[in-house]
C-alpha positions as CSV (number, residue, x, y, z in Angstrom):
1,M,21.0,178.6,66.2
2,F,20.4,174.8,66.4
3,H,18.2,173.6,69.2
4,V,15.9,170.7,69.9
5,P,12.3,170.9,71.0
6,E,12.5,168.9,74.2
7,K,8.7,168.5,74.5
8,F,8.7,166.3,71.4
9,R,11.7,164.1,72.5
10,V,11.1,160.3,72.5
11,K,13.1,157.4,73.9
12,L,13.7,154.5,71.6
13,S,14.2,151.1,73.1
14,G,17.9,150.1,73.0
15,Y,19.1,153.5,71.9
16,P,20.6,156.4,74.0
17,E,18.2,159.2,74.8
18,G,20.5,161.8,73.2
19,D,21.7,165.1,74.5
20,A,21.1,168.9,74.0
21,T,21.4,168.7,70.2
22,N,21.0,165.0,69.3
23,G,18.1,162.6,69.6
24,A,14.8,161.3,68.3
25,F,11.5,163.3,68.2
26,V,7.9,162.8,67.3
27,V,6.8,166.3,66.2
28,R,3.1,167.2,66.0
29,L,2.8,169.8,63.2
30,K,-0.1,172.1,62.2
31,H,-3.1,170.3,60.9
32,A,-2.4,167.4,63.4
33,Q,0.3,165.8,61.3
34,N,3.1,163.9,63.0
35,V,6.6,163.5,61.7
36,F,9.5,161.5,63.1
37,V,12.7,163.5,63.4
38,I,16.3,162.4,64.2
39,A,18.5,165.4,65.1
40,S,22.3,165.4,65.2
41,D,25.2,167.7,65.1
42,G,28.6,166.2,64.3
43,A,31.4,166.4,61.8
44,G,30.8,170.1,61.3
45,W,27.1,169.8,60.4
46,E,23.7,170.3,62.1
47,H,21.2,167.8,60.6
48,V,17.6,166.6,61.0
49,S,16.0,163.7,59.1
50,V,12.3,164.1,58.8
51,S,10.1,161.1,57.9
52,R,6.5,160.0,57.8
53,K,5.0,156.5,57.6
54,D,2.8,157.2,54.6
55,R,4.6,159.7,52.3
56,C,7.5,162.1,52.0
57,P,7.1,165.3,54.1
58,T,5.7,168.3,52.2
59,W,7.5,171.6,51.8
60,E,5.2,173.2,54.5
61,E,6.0,170.3,56.9
62,M,9.7,170.7,56.2
63,C,9.4,174.5,56.9
64,Q,7.7,173.8,60.2
65,V,10.5,171.4,61.2
66,K,13.2,173.8,60.1
67,N,11.7,176.6,62.3
68,L,11.5,174.2,65.3
69,F,15.2,173.2,65.1
70,W,16.6,176.5,63.8
71,G,15.8,180.2,64.1
72,D,13.8,182.1,61.6
73,E,16.9,183.8,60.2
74,D,19.0,180.6,60.0
75,V,19.6,179.0,56.6
76,A,19.1,175.2,56.4
77,M,19.1,173.3,53.1
78,Q,18.4,170.1,51.3
79,F,21.0,168.5,49.0
80,H,20.7,166.7,45.7
81,V,24.0,164.8,45.5
82,P,25.4,162.8,42.6
83,E,23.5,159.6,42.0
84,K,26.5,157.5,43.0
85,D,26.3,159.0,46.5
86,H,22.6,158.4,47.0
87,V,21.7,156.7,50.3
88,N,18.1,155.8,51.0
89,N,17.4,154.0,54.3
90,H,13.7,155.1,54.4
91,P,11.4,155.7,51.4
92,Y,9.7,158.7,53.0
93,C,12.6,160.6,54.6
94,L,14.0,164.0,53.7
95,H,16.9,165.8,55.3
96,L,17.8,169.4,56.4
97,W,21.4,170.4,56.8
98,R,23.3,173.4,58.1
99,P,27.1,173.7,58.2
100,K,28.5,174.9,61.5
101,G,30.3,178.2,61.6
102,V,29.8,179.0,57.9
103,N,27.8,181.8,56.3
104,V,25.8,179.9,53.7
105,L,26.1,181.3,50.2
106,R,22.7,181.7,48.5
107,P,21.2,183.4,45.5
108,E,19.3,186.7,45.7
109,S,15.5,186.2,46.2
110,I,14.7,187.8,42.8
111,M,16.3,184.7,41.2
112,V,13.5,182.6,42.7
113,G,10.6,185.0,42.0
114,F,8.9,188.2,43.1
115,K,8.3,188.7,46.8
116,N,5.3,191.0,46.6
117,L,2.8,190.4,43.8
């Protein structure tokens, strides 16, 4: 279930504060790393954009953000869209998406690798 971590919410000058599932957040992750997150849920999607000032977020950082905004059992994903549809408003920003009310189709874990080696 999509939820926002209120303790990380920030107010941006000139912008509305947001609501229960929309807004801006500065999230302090493990190892004292901060990421800036914008959360939204509209047009049938739950979405967070995750950015840093110095580089793109790592896989581990994206996992931490995913677990803050969704539950452990929820599926959220990143998309690689056709090049003609690329939008890049920030050089160090990645996105997580989850469609509302849809069971996300995904491959069996064995197609990725072995769980217990």
